[in-house]
A tleap script that builds the chain and sets N, CA, C and O, in Angstrom:
source leaprc.protein.ff14SB
mol = sequence {
  NMET ARG VAL PHE ARG GLY PHE HIE HIE PRO
  ASP ILE ALA PRO ALA CYS ALA LEU THR ILE
  GLY ASN PHE ASP GLY VAL HIE ARG GLY HIE
  ARG ALA VAL LEU GLU ARG VAL VAL VAL GLU
  ALA ALA ALA ARG GLY ALA THR PRO VAL ALA
  VAL THR PHE ASP PRO HIE PRO LEU ALA VAL
  LEU ALA PRO ASP ARG ALA PRO SER ALA VAL
  THR SER LEU ALA GLU ARG VAL GLY LEU LEU
  GLU ASP THR GLY ILE ALA GLY VAL LEU VAL
  LEU THR PHE THR ARG GLU LEU ALA ALA GLN
  THR PRO GLU GLU PHE CVAL
}
set mol.1.N position { 0.469 -121.136 23.646 }
set mol.1.CA position { -0.659 -121.857 24.219 }
set mol.1.C position { -0.410 -122.011 25.717 }
set mol.1.O position { 0.645 -122.476 26.150 }
set mol.2.N position { -1.401 -121.611 26.482 }
set mol.2.CA position { -1.318 -121.800 27.931 }
set mol.2.C position { -2.226 -122.954 28.315 }
set mol.2.O position { -3.365 -123.039 27.856 }
set mol.3.N position { -1.718 -123.839 29.158 }
set mol.3.CA position { -2.483 -124.983 29.630 }
set mol.3.C position { -2.636 -124.853 31.139 }
set mol.3.O position { -1.659 -124.656 31.861 }
set mol.4.N position { -3.867 -124.965 31.602 }
set mol.4.CA position { -4.188 -124.860 33.022 }
set mol.4.C position { -4.845 -126.151 33.465 }
set mol.4.O position { -5.550 -126.795 32.687 }
set mol.5.N position { -4.616 -126.531 34.713 }
set mol.5.CA position { -5.269 -127.724 35.276 }
set mol.5.C position { -6.101 -127.304 36.472 }
set mol.5.O position { -5.618 -126.585 37.346 }
set mol.6.N position { -7.342 -127.747 36.517 }
set mol.6.CA position { -8.203 -127.463 37.650 }
set mol.6.C position { -8.954 -126.164 37.492 }
set mol.6.O position { -8.763 -125.427 36.525 }
set mol.7.N position { -9.813 -125.893 38.462 }
set mol.7.CA position { -10.747 -124.773 38.369 }
set mol.7.C position { -10.181 -123.415 38.726 }
set mol.7.O position { -10.642 -122.415 38.176 }
set mol.8.N position { -9.232 -123.327 39.595 }
set mol.8.CA position { -8.883 -122.049 40.203 }
set mol.8.C position { -7.712 -121.363 39.505 }
set mol.8.O position { -6.563 -121.460 39.936 }
set mol.9.N position { -8.039 -120.658 38.403 }
set mol.9.CA position { -7.020 -119.943 37.629 }
set mol.9.C position { -7.545 -118.571 37.252 }
set mol.9.O position { -7.971 -118.360 36.117 }
set mol.10.N position { -7.518 -117.639 38.190 }
set mol.10.CA position { -8.038 -116.305 37.863 }
set mol.10.C position { -7.266 -115.622 36.740 }
set mol.10.O position { -7.771 -114.678 36.133 }
set mol.11.N position { -6.050 -116.084 36.454 }
set mol.11.CA position { -5.242 -115.461 35.407 }
set mol.11.C position { -5.417 -116.128 34.054 }
set mol.11.O position { -4.667 -115.826 33.126 }
set mol.12.N position { -6.392 -117.032 33.911 }
set mol.12.CA position { -6.558 -117.739 32.633 }
set mol.12.C position { -6.808 -116.737 31.503 }
set mol.12.O position { -6.229 -116.872 30.425 }
set mol.13.N position { -7.639 -115.760 31.728 }
set mol.13.CA position { -7.868 -114.672 30.764 }
set mol.13.C position { -8.867 -113.718 31.395 }
set mol.13.O position { -9.892 -114.150 31.921 }
set mol.14.N position { -8.577 -112.429 31.346 }
set mol.14.CA position { -9.531 -111.478 31.914 }
set mol.14.C position { -10.885 -111.551 31.204 }
set mol.14.O position { -11.929 -111.361 31.827 }
set mol.15.N position { -10.859 -111.822 29.923 }
set mol.15.CA position { -12.076 -112.021 29.136 }
set mol.15.C position { -11.801 -113.162 28.175 }
set mol.15.O position { -10.776 -113.180 27.494 }
set mol.16.N position { -12.725 -114.117 28.123 }
set mol.16.CA position { -12.491 -115.234 27.201 }
set mol.16.C position { -13.786 -115.668 26.544 }
set mol.16.O position { -14.878 -115.449 27.068 }
set mol.17.N position { -13.637 -116.284 25.392 }
set mol.17.CA position { -14.708 -117.006 24.724 }
set mol.17.C position { -14.369 -118.470 24.966 }
set mol.17.O position { -13.259 -118.916 24.677 }
set mol.18.N position { -15.326 -119.206 25.493 }
set mol.18.CA position { -15.043 -120.527 26.036 }
set mol.18.C position { -15.910 -121.589 25.387 }
set mol.18.O position { -17.094 -121.367 25.134 }
set mol.19.N position { -15.318 -122.740 25.120 }
set mol.19.CA position { -16.075 -123.906 24.675 }
set mol.19.C position { -15.670 -125.085 25.534 }
set mol.19.O position { -14.535 -125.163 26.004 }
set mol.20.N position { -16.598 -125.999 25.735 }
set mol.20.CA position { -16.361 -127.148 26.605 }
set mol.20.C position { -16.607 -128.427 25.824 }
set mol.20.O position { -17.629 -128.563 25.151 }
set mol.21.N position { -15.670 -129.366 25.913 }
set mol.21.CA position { -15.843 -130.662 25.272 }
set mol.21.C position { -14.658 -131.558 25.538 }
set mol.21.O position { -13.645 -131.116 26.080 }
set mol.22.N position { -14.778 -132.808 25.161 }
set mol.22.CA position { -13.646 -133.708 25.340 }
set mol.22.C position { -12.599 -133.489 24.244 }
set mol.22.O position { -11.398 -133.561 24.505 }
set mol.23.N position { -13.055 -133.225 23.031 }
set mol.23.CA position { -12.197 -132.881 21.891 }
set mol.23.C position { -11.160 -133.944 21.554 }
set mol.23.O position { -10.079 -133.611 21.068 }
set mol.24.N position { -11.462 -135.201 21.799 }
set mol.24.CA position { -10.525 -136.257 21.436 }
set mol.24.C position { -10.484 -136.385 19.922 }
set mol.24.O position { -11.502 -136.648 19.282 }
set mol.25.N position { -9.305 -136.197 19.362 }
set mol.25.CA position { -9.141 -136.301 17.920 }
set mol.25.C position { -9.320 -134.992 17.182 }
set mol.25.O position { -8.809 -134.844 16.072 }
set mol.26.N position { -10.030 -134.038 17.760 }
set mol.26.CA position { -10.294 -132.731 17.143 }
set mol.26.C position { -10.677 -132.922 15.669 }
set mol.26.O position { -9.961 -132.513 14.756 }
set mol.27.N position { -11.839 -133.561 15.480 }
set mol.27.CA position { -12.339 -133.834 14.130 }
set mol.27.C position { -12.995 -132.591 13.516 }
set mol.27.O position { -13.001 -131.526 14.133 }
set mol.28.N position { -13.538 -132.723 12.325 }
set mol.28.CA position { -14.108 -131.576 11.601 }
set mol.28.C position { -15.199 -130.859 12.379 }
set mol.28.O position { -15.266 -129.630 12.368 }
set mol.29.N position { -16.048 -131.613 13.050 }
set mol.29.CA position { -17.097 -130.996 13.859 }
set mol.29.C position { -16.512 -130.171 14.988 }
set mol.29.O position { -16.956 -129.054 15.254 }
set mol.30.N position { -15.496 -130.743 15.660 }
set mol.30.CA position { -14.807 -129.992 16.712 }
set mol.30.C position { -14.200 -128.717 16.130 }
set mol.30.O position { -14.331 -127.633 16.698 }
set mol.31.N position { -13.544 -128.870 15.002 }
set mol.31.CA position { -12.860 -127.716 14.390 }
set mol.31.C position { -13.842 -126.597 14.058 }
set mol.31.O position { -13.510 -125.421 14.212 }
set mol.32.N position { -15.029 -126.941 13.610 }
set mol.32.CA position { -16.029 -125.916 13.294 }
set mol.32.C position { -16.400 -125.132 14.556 }
set mol.32.O position { -16.488 -123.904 14.523 }
set mol.33.N position { -16.614 -125.837 15.661 }
set mol.33.CA position { -16.940 -125.175 16.926 }
set mol.33.C position { -15.769 -124.324 17.398 }
set mol.33.O position { -15.952 -123.175 17.798 }
set mol.34.N position { -14.570 -124.887 17.352 }
set mol.34.CA position { -13.373 -124.182 17.832 }
set mol.34.C position { -13.081 -122.938 16.985 }
set mol.34.O position { -12.714 -121.893 17.523 }
set mol.35.N position { -13.239 -123.050 15.681 }
set mol.35.CA position { -13.010 -121.899 14.814 }
set mol.35.C position { -14.012 -120.790 15.115 }
set mol.35.O position { -13.664 -119.611 15.063 }
set mol.36.N position { -15.248 -121.156 15.427 }
set mol.36.CA position { -16.262 -120.159 15.798 }
set mol.36.C position { -15.860 -119.450 17.087 }
set mol.36.O position { -16.028 -118.237 17.208 }
set mol.37.N position { -15.332 -120.200 18.047 }
set mol.37.CA position { -14.879 -119.597 19.311 }
set mol.37.C position { -13.744 -118.614 19.042 }
set mol.37.O position { -13.715 -117.530 19.624 }
set mol.38.N position { -12.818 -118.979 18.177 }
set mol.38.CA position { -11.697 -118.096 17.842 }
set mol.38.C position { -12.217 -116.809 17.200 }
set mol.38.O position { -11.754 -115.720 17.538 }
set mol.39.N position { -13.166 -116.924 16.284 }
set mol.39.CA position { -13.744 -115.750 15.616 }
set mol.39.C position { -14.482 -114.870 16.626 }
set mol.39.O position { -14.307 -113.652 16.638 }
set mol.40.N position { -15.299 -115.487 17.466 }
set mol.40.CA position { -16.057 -114.716 18.465 }
set mol.40.C position { -15.118 -114.024 19.449 }
set mol.40.O position { -15.345 -112.875 19.828 }
set mol.41.N position { -14.070 -114.724 19.858 }
set mol.41.CA position { -13.095 -114.119 20.780 }
set mol.41.C position { -12.441 -112.900 20.132 }
set mol.41.O position { -12.314 -111.854 20.769 }
set mol.42.N position { -12.030 -113.027 18.885 }
set mol.42.CA position { -11.380 -111.909 18.186 }
set mol.42.C position { -12.318 -110.715 18.080 }
set mol.42.O position { -11.892 -109.572 18.249 }
set mol.43.N position { -13.582 -110.972 17.805 }
set mol.43.CA position { -14.552 -109.893 17.662 }
set mol.43.C position { -14.771 -109.145 18.976 }
set mol.43.O position { -15.170 -107.981 18.972 }
set mol.44.N position { -14.512 -109.807 20.081 }
set mol.44.CA position { -14.759 -109.218 21.401 }
set mol.44.C position { -13.476 -108.824 22.140 }
set mol.44.O position { -13.527 -108.368 23.283 }
set mol.45.N position { -12.335 -109.000 21.487 }
set mol.45.CA position { -11.069 -108.708 22.139 }
set mol.45.C position { -10.803 -109.649 23.304 }
set mol.45.O position { -10.191 -109.261 24.299 }
set mol.46.N position { -11.266 -110.883 23.177 }
set mol.46.CA position { -11.147 -111.890 24.238 }
set mol.46.C position { -10.174 -112.988 23.827 }
set mol.46.O position { -9.705 -113.022 22.689 }
set mol.47.N position { -9.883 -113.869 24.746 }
set mol.47.CA position { -8.990 -114.998 24.505 }
set mol.47.C position { -9.831 -116.246 24.234 }
set mol.47.O position { -10.741 -116.550 25.005 }
set mol.48.N position { -9.542 -116.978 23.147 }
set mol.48.CA position { -10.272 -118.214 22.885 }
set mol.48.C position { -9.721 -119.352 23.747 }
set mol.48.O position { -8.528 -119.654 23.708 }
set mol.49.N position { -10.612 -119.978 24.528 }
set mol.49.CA position { -10.210 -121.008 25.485 }
set mol.49.C position { -11.089 -122.242 25.309 }
set mol.49.O position { -12.296 -122.127 25.097 }
set mol.50.N position { -10.480 -123.415 25.399 }
set mol.50.CA position { -11.209 -124.681 25.381 }
set mol.50.C position { -11.054 -125.359 26.728 }
set mol.50.O position { -9.967 -125.378 27.306 }
set mol.51.N position { -12.156 -125.920 27.227 }
set mol.51.CA position { -12.138 -126.737 28.430 }
set mol.51.C position { -12.267 -128.180 27.972 }
set mol.51.O position { -13.143 -128.507 27.172 }
set mol.52.N position { -11.395 -129.042 28.478 }
set mol.52.CA position { -11.461 -130.450 28.142 }
set mol.52.C position { -11.306 -131.272 29.412 }
set mol.52.O position { -10.935 -130.748 30.463 }
set mol.53.N position { -11.590 -132.546 29.307 }
set mol.53.CA position { -11.586 -133.427 30.470 }
set mol.53.C position { -10.553 -134.534 30.325 }
set mol.53.O position { -10.299 -135.042 29.233 }
set mol.54.N position { -9.970 -134.887 31.452 }
set mol.54.CA position { -9.021 -136.001 31.503 }
set mol.54.C position { -9.219 -136.703 32.841 }
set mol.54.O position { -8.998 -136.084 33.883 }
set mol.55.N position { -9.617 -137.942 32.853 }
set mol.55.CA position { -9.883 -138.822 31.710 }
set mol.55.C position { -11.232 -138.517 31.047 }
set mol.55.O position { -11.985 -137.647 31.486 }
set mol.56.N position { -11.503 -139.260 29.985 }
set mol.56.CA position { -12.779 -139.151 29.293 }
set mol.56.C position { -13.893 -139.424 30.307 }
set mol.56.O position { -13.765 -140.342 31.116 }
set mol.57.N position { -14.979 -138.651 30.282 }
set mol.57.CA position { -16.048 -138.859 31.253 }
set mol.57.C position { -16.581 -140.292 31.332 }
set mol.57.O position { -16.881 -140.774 32.424 }
set mol.58.N position { -16.701 -140.967 30.210 }
set mol.58.CA position { -17.200 -142.348 30.261 }
set mol.58.C position { -16.222 -143.297 30.946 }
set mol.58.O position { -16.638 -144.323 31.483 }
set mol.59.N position { -14.944 -142.975 30.936 }
set mol.59.CA position { -13.966 -143.816 31.636 }
set mol.59.C position { -14.245 -143.833 33.133 }
set mol.59.O position { -13.881 -144.784 33.825 }
set mol.60.N position { -14.891 -142.783 33.634 }
set mol.60.CA position { -15.252 -142.683 35.052 }
set mol.60.C position { -16.668 -143.198 35.292 }
set mol.60.O position { -16.904 -143.962 36.227 }
set mol.61.N position { -17.603 -142.782 34.450 }
set mol.61.CA position { -19.014 -143.071 34.678 }
set mol.61.C position { -19.456 -144.445 34.193 }
set mol.61.O position { -20.339 -145.056 34.796 }
set mol.62.N position { -18.865 -144.933 33.127 }
set mol.62.CA position { -19.237 -146.233 32.549 }
set mol.62.C position { -18.024 -146.833 31.856 }
set mol.62.O position { -17.973 -146.887 30.627 }
set mol.63.N position { -17.039 -147.287 32.643 }
set mol.63.CA position { -15.776 -147.751 32.050 }
set mol.63.C position { -15.942 -148.823 30.976 }
set mol.63.O position { -15.139 -148.896 30.046 }
set mol.64.N position { -16.964 -149.643 31.097 }
set mol.64.CA position { -17.184 -150.703 30.105 }
set mol.64.C position { -17.643 -150.151 28.757 }
set mol.64.O position { -17.585 -150.855 27.749 }
set mol.65.N position { -18.097 -148.904 28.730 }
set mol.65.CA position { -18.536 -148.274 27.484 }
set mol.65.C position { -17.603 -147.179 26.997 }
set mol.65.O position { -17.859 -146.548 25.971 }
set mol.66.N position { -16.524 -146.954 27.728 }
set mol.66.CA position { -15.611 -145.856 27.383 }
set mol.66.C position { -14.881 -146.137 26.072 }
set mol.66.O position { -14.354 -147.230 25.867 }
set mol.67.N position { -14.857 -145.145 25.190 }
set mol.67.CA position { -14.123 -145.336 23.935 }
set mol.67.C position { -12.611 -145.289 24.187 }
set mol.67.O position { -12.141 -144.677 25.145 }
set mol.68.N position { -11.888 -145.937 23.323 }
set mol.68.CA position { -10.430 -145.822 23.372 }
set mol.68.C position { -10.057 -144.414 22.937 }
set mol.68.O position { -10.690 -143.838 22.052 }
set mol.69.N position { -9.036 -143.871 23.559 }
set mol.69.CA position { -8.597 -142.528 23.201 }
set mol.69.C position { -8.020 -142.514 21.789 }
set mol.69.O position { -7.286 -143.420 21.395 }
set mol.70.N position { -8.361 -141.480 21.044 }
set mol.70.CA position { -7.803 -141.288 19.704 }
set mol.70.C position { -6.457 -140.584 19.822 }
set mol.70.O position { -5.525 -140.879 19.072 }
set mol.71.N position { -6.361 -139.654 20.767 }
set mol.71.CA position { -5.126 -138.899 20.967 }
set mol.71.C position { -4.792 -138.854 22.455 }
set mol.71.O position { -5.670 -138.995 23.306 }
set mol.72.N position { -3.535 -138.658 22.747 }
set mol.72.CA position { -3.131 -138.419 24.133 }
set mol.72.C position { -3.535 -136.988 24.498 }
set mol.72.O position { -3.883 -136.194 23.623 }
set mol.73.N position { -3.489 -136.670 25.767 }
set mol.73.CA position { -3.800 -135.303 26.187 }
set mol.73.C position { -2.838 -134.311 25.540 }
set mol.73.O position { -3.261 -133.248 25.086 }
set mol.74.N position { -1.559 -134.644 25.494 }
set mol.74.CA position { -0.569 -133.747 24.880 }
set mol.74.C position { -0.876 -133.530 23.397 }
set mol.74.O position { -0.776 -132.407 22.902 }
set mol.75.N position { -1.246 -134.589 22.692 }
set mol.75.CA position { -1.605 -134.449 21.275 }
set mol.75.C position { -2.865 -133.592 21.123 }
set mol.75.O position { -2.949 -132.751 20.227 }
set mol.76.N position { -3.840 -133.813 22.006 }
set mol.76.CA position { -5.082 -133.040 21.967 }
set mol.76.C position { -4.795 -131.550 22.132 }
set mol.76.O position { -5.337 -130.719 21.402 }
set mol.77.N position { -3.944 -131.223 23.094 }
set mol.77.CA position { -3.583 -129.818 23.314 }
set mol.77.C position { -2.947 -129.234 22.053 }
set mol.77.O position { -3.260 -128.108 21.668 }
set mol.78.N position { -2.066 -129.981 21.415 }
set mol.78.CA position { -1.438 -129.516 20.174 }
set mol.78.C position { -2.448 -129.304 19.062 }
set mol.78.O position { -2.360 -128.327 18.318 }
set mol.79.N position { -3.404 -130.212 18.944 }
set mol.79.CA position { -4.441 -130.061 17.916 }
set mol.79.C position { -5.339 -128.873 18.217 }
set mol.79.O position { -5.763 -128.164 17.304 }
set mol.80.N position { -5.629 -128.653 19.489 }
set mol.80.CA position { -6.421 -127.476 19.861 }
set mol.80.C position { -5.669 -126.195 19.522 }
set mol.80.O position { -6.258 -125.238 19.019 }
set mol.81.N position { -4.388 -126.179 19.792 }
set mol.81.CA position { -3.577 -125.004 19.474 }
set mol.81.C position { -3.588 -124.722 17.976 }
set mol.81.O position { -3.629 -123.565 17.557 }
set mol.82.N position { -3.552 -125.781 17.172 }
set mol.82.CA position { -3.562 -125.618 15.715 }
set mol.82.C position { -4.810 -124.901 15.210 }
set mol.82.O position { -4.796 -124.343 14.113 }
set mol.83.N position { -5.891 -124.909 15.994 }
set mol.83.CA position { -7.135 -124.254 15.571 }
set mol.83.C position { -7.162 -122.771 15.912 }
set mol.83.O position { -8.067 -122.050 15.494 }
set mol.84.N position { -6.169 -122.316 16.673 }
set mol.84.CA position { -6.146 -120.916 17.096 }
set mol.84.C position { -6.567 -120.721 18.535 }
set mol.84.O position { -6.546 -119.596 19.036 }
set mol.85.N position { -6.948 -121.792 19.212 }
set mol.85.CA position { -7.278 -121.716 20.637 }
set mol.85.C position { -6.011 -121.297 21.385 }
set mol.85.O position { -4.935 -121.844 21.141 }
set mol.86.N position { -6.135 -120.339 22.285 }
set mol.86.CA position { -4.955 -119.792 22.978 }
set mol.86.C position { -4.745 -120.363 24.369 }
set mol.86.O position { -3.656 -120.252 24.933 }
set mol.87.N position { -5.791 -120.978 24.927 }
set mol.87.CA position { -5.674 -121.551 26.262 }
set mol.87.C position { -6.514 -122.802 26.375 }
set mol.87.O position { -7.590 -122.897 25.785 }
set mol.88.N position { -6.018 -123.759 27.135 }
set mol.88.CA position { -6.762 -124.993 27.392 }
set mol.88.C position { -6.827 -125.192 28.896 }
set mol.88.O position { -5.806 -125.176 29.584 }
set mol.89.N position { -8.041 -125.380 29.393 }
set mol.89.CA position { -8.253 -125.700 30.792 }
set mol.89.C position { -8.585 -127.179 30.866 }
set mol.89.O position { -9.607 -127.615 30.337 }
set mol.90.N position { -7.727 -127.955 31.519 }
set mol.90.CA position { -7.919 -129.398 31.652 }
set mol.90.C position { -8.512 -129.674 33.028 }
set mol.90.O position { -7.907 -129.364 34.054 }
set mol.91.N position { -9.698 -130.259 33.033 }
set mol.91.CA position { -10.346 -130.621 34.284 }
set mol.91.C position { -10.281 -132.127 34.477 }
set mol.91.O position { -10.604 -132.890 33.566 }
set mol.92.N position { -9.867 -132.550 35.654 }
set mol.92.CA position { -9.879 -133.969 35.980 }
set mol.92.C position { -11.331 -134.372 36.164 }
set mol.92.O position { -12.030 -133.831 37.021 }
set mol.93.N position { -11.783 -135.325 35.355 }
set mol.93.CA position { -13.183 -135.746 35.441 }
set mol.93.C position { -13.319 -136.780 36.546 }
set mol.93.O position { -12.643 -137.808 36.547 }
set mol.94.N position { -14.204 -136.485 37.481 }
set mol.94.CA position { -14.486 -137.368 38.619 }
set mol.94.C position { -15.993 -137.493 38.784 }
set mol.94.O position { -16.755 -136.737 38.181 }
set mol.95.N position { -16.412 -138.432 39.588 }
set mol.95.CA position { -17.833 -138.555 39.909 }
set mol.95.C position { -18.337 -137.302 40.625 }
set mol.95.O position { -19.485 -136.895 40.446 }
set mol.96.N position { -17.477 -136.700 41.431 }
set mol.96.CA position { -17.864 -135.474 42.136 }
set mol.96.C position { -18.112 -134.331 41.141 }
set mol.96.O position { -19.059 -133.560 41.293 }
set mol.97.N position { -17.262 -134.235 40.137 }
set mol.97.CA position { -17.463 -133.216 39.109 }
set mol.97.C position { -18.771 -133.482 38.372 }
set mol.97.O position { -19.541 -132.555 38.118 }
set mol.98.N position { -19.024 -134.732 38.032 }
set mol.98.CA position { -20.245 -135.092 37.308 }
set mol.98.C position { -21.499 -134.790 38.129 }
set mol.98.O position { -22.558 -134.517 37.564 }
set mol.99.N position { -21.385 -134.838 39.441 }
set mol.99.CA position { -22.536 -134.619 40.318 }
set mol.99.C position { -22.855 -133.137 40.519 }
set mol.99.O position { -23.902 -132.806 41.076 }
set mol.100.N position { -21.978 -132.250 40.080 }
set mol.100.CA position { -22.236 -130.822 40.252 }
set mol.100.C position { -23.442 -130.381 39.431 }
set mol.100.O position { -23.697 -130.897 38.342 }
set mol.101.N position { -24.168 -129.428 39.972 }
set mol.101.CA position { -25.230 -128.800 39.187 }
set mol.101.C position { -24.560 -127.896 38.156 }
set mol.101.O position { -23.384 -127.562 38.302 }
set mol.102.N position { -25.282 -127.502 37.130 }
set mol.102.CA position { -24.689 -126.560 36.167 }
set mol.102.C position { -24.209 -125.286 36.848 }
set mol.102.O position { -23.154 -124.761 36.492 }
set mol.103.N position { -24.957 -124.783 37.812 }
set mol.103.CA position { -24.578 -123.566 38.514 }
set mol.103.C position { -23.291 -123.769 39.297 }
set mol.103.O position { -22.436 -122.885 39.314 }
set mol.104.N position { -23.139 -124.918 39.946 }
set mol.104.CA position { -21.915 -125.205 40.687 }
set mol.104.C position { -20.721 -125.310 39.742 }
set mol.104.O position { -19.634 -124.831 40.062 }
set mol.105.N position { -20.914 -125.922 38.605 }
set mol.105.CA position { -19.844 -126.080 37.632 }
set mol.105.C position { -19.356 -124.723 37.136 }
set mol.105.O position { -18.153 -124.469 37.072 }
set mol.106.N position { -20.299 -123.860 36.789 }
set mol.106.CA position { -19.939 -122.535 36.284 }
set mol.106.C position { -19.346 -121.705 37.403 }
set mol.106.O position { -18.975 -120.552 37.186 }
savepdb mol mol.pdb
quit
């Protein structure tokens, strides 16, 4: 499992199937999405990658409504790896990140 922090990682994978989410706890719904990414990546000869955020977006945008973390970031990465995900990109969630347009984010 490769773990990357921040946006600028041209070596993350030449081709990847990517999913984005917080993935705290990696529950059954998360696992269904992640397993689909792994299958799609295999079908395309790509690397399955998950993008997650640290801290949780609500901890930045609405701290009074932020849920307590179910898992630490290290535990989350381990749970993601257990699903077959080969790489995790961890983005620091900030107000500046939240203000990006979808085009800027991509």
